[in-house]
C-alpha positions in Angstrom: 11.3 -82.2 41.1 14.3 -84.2 42.4 13.8 -86.9 45.0 15.8 -86.5 48.2 18.5 -89.2 48.7 16.3 -91.1 51.3 13.2 -90.9 49.1 15.2 -92.0 46.0 16.7 -95.0 47.9 13.3 -96.0 49.3 11.7 -95.8 45.9 14.5 -97.7 44.3 14.1 -100.5 46.9 10.3 -100.6 46.2 10.9 -100.7 42.5 13.5 -103.5 42.6 11.3 -105.6 45.0 8.2 -105.0 42.9 10.1 -105.8 39.6 11.6 -108.9 41.0 8.2 -110.0 42.3 6.7 -109.5 38.9 9.6 -111.5 37.3 9.1 -114.3 39.8 5.4 -114.4 39.4 5.8 -114.7 35.6 8.2 -117.6 36.2 5.7 -119.2 38.5 2.9 -118.7 36.1 5.0 -120.3 33.3 5.6 -123.3 35.6 1.9 -123.6 36.4 1.0 -123.2 32.7 3.5 -125.8 31.6 2.1 -128.2 34.2 -1.5 -127.5 33.0 -0.5 -127.9 29.3 1.4 -131.1 29.8 -0.5 -133.0 32.5 -2.9 -135.8 31.6 -4.7 -135.5 35.0 -7.8 -133.3 34.9 -7.3 -132.6 38.7 -3.8 -131.4 38.1 -4.8 -129.2 35.1 -7.6 -127.7 37.2 -5.4 -127.0 40.2 -2.8 -125.4 38.0 -5.1 -123.0 36.2 -6.9 -122.2 39.5 -3.5 -121.3 41.0 -2.7 -119.2 37.9 -6.0 -117.3 38.4 -5.2 -116.7 42.0 -1.8 -115.2 41.2 -3.1 -113.3 38.2 -6.1 -111.8 40.0 -4.6 -110.9 43.4 -0.8 -110.5 43.1 0.3 -109.9 39.5 -1.6 -106.7 38.8 -0.6 -105.0 42.0 3.1 -105.9 41.4 2.8 -104.6 37.8 1.2 -101.3 38.9 3.7 -100.8 41.7 6.6 -101.5 39.3 5.1 -99.0 36.8 4.5 -96.3 39.4 7.8 -96.6 41.2 9.7 -96.6 37.9 7.9 -93.5 36.8 8.7 -91.8 40.1 12.3 -92.8 39.8 12.6 -91.6 36.3 11.0 -88.3 37.0 12.7 -87.7 40.3 16.3 -88.5 39.3 18.9 -87.4 36.8 17.8 -90.3 34.5 14.6 -88.6 33.4 11.8 -90.4 31.6 12.9 -89.3 28.1 16.6 -88.5 28.5 18.0 -92.0 28.0 16.8 -94.6 25.5 17.0 -97.5 28.0 14.7 -95.7 30.5 12.3 -94.7 27.8 12.2 -98.3 26.4 11.7 -99.8 29.9 8.8 -97.4 30.5 7.0 -98.3 27.3 7.6 -102.0 27.8 6.4 -101.9 31.4 3.2 -100.0 30.2 2.7 -102.6 27.4 3.2 -105.6 29.7 0.9 -104.2 32.3 -1.8 -103.6 29.7 -1.2 -107.1 28.3 -1.6 -108.5 31.8 -5.1 -106.9 32.1 -6.4 -107.5 28.6 -4.7 -110.8 27.5 -3.1 -112.8 30.3 -5.9 -112.6 32.9 -8.7 -113.2 30.3 -6.8 -116.2 29.0 -6.4 -117.7 32.4 -10.1 -117.0 33.2 -11.1 -118.8 30.1 -9.0 -121.8 31.0 -10.4 -121.9 34.5 -14.0 -121.7 33.2 -13.4 -124.5 30.8 -11.8 -126.9 33.2 -14.1 -126.1 36.1 -17.0 -127.2 34.0 -15.3 -130.6 33.4 -14.0 -129.8 29.9 -10.4 -130.0 28.7 -8.0 -127.1 28.6 -9.2 -125.1 25.5 -5.9 -124.2 24.2 -2.6 -124.9 26.0 -1.2 -121.7 24.4 -3.6 -119.6 26.4 -1.8 -120.5 29.6 1.7 -120.5 28.1 1.9 -117.6 25.8 1.3 -114.8 28.3 3.9 -116.0 30.8 6.5 -116.6 28.1 6.0 -113.1 26.6 6.0 -111.5 30.1 9.1 -113.4 31.3 11.0 -112.5 28.1 10.1 -108.8 28.5 11.1 -108.7 32.2 14.4 -110.4 31.6 15.1 -107.9 28.8 14.1 -105.0 31.0 16.3 -106.3 33.8 19.2 -106.4 31.3 18.5 -102.8 30.3 18.6 -101.7 34.0 22.0 -103.4 34.5 23.6 -102.5 31.1 22.1 -99.1 30.4 22.7 -99.3 26.7 22.2 -96.9 23.8 23.0 -93.5 25.4 20.8 -90.5 25.6 17.8 -89.6 23.5 17.7 -86.6 21.2 16.0 -84.7 24.1 18.7 -86.0 26.5 21.5 -84.8 24.3 19.9 -81.4 23.9 19.4 -81.0 27.7 23.0 -82.2 28.4 24.5 -79.7 25.9 22.3 -76.9 27.3 23.5 -77.7 30.8 27.1 -77.7 29.7 26.9 -74.4 27.7 28.1 -71.4 29.7 25.3 -69.0 30.6 25.4 -65.8 28.6 26.0 -62.7 30.8 24.2 -59.8 29.2 26.3 -57.3 31.3 29.6 -58.5 30.0 31.0 -57.3 26.7 32.9 -59.8 24.6 36.2 -58.5 23.1 37.1 -59.6 19.7 40.6 -59.5 18.4 
């Protein structure tokens, strides 16, 4: 199934906006995490981790899922294909991995930090509020570079599909002459 030109363009806009939002949210989470990890003020630490929780619970996961779904739709509905080019395939798996990490690592780490500081205690481990955003930000910058540079060429499947498309169709009604 190929997307029509208007559908492809609309999906591309949604994908770019969702991806840029995810990247920006990760940068914001890193700034809040760095503030929480380096502040000597209990009120600042608590405000920072509460803001991180708000972003992680309400905005980050929808942006991640929208990025994943729009990217999947673009790859399946365009000539790029999901498994035809190494850069598309890599982006898909990295997006899936970072979405999963958001659910099972980043959000629980932020929730643990909020629970600790809300009860009057210190930040349990500054790494809990820094590690997730650092990894996410690194992955998203890398995926952005992949989208722009499109390195590595086609996959084995992509090469096979390309050569099959270029090969002339055999006409069973036509007899080949040999000299």
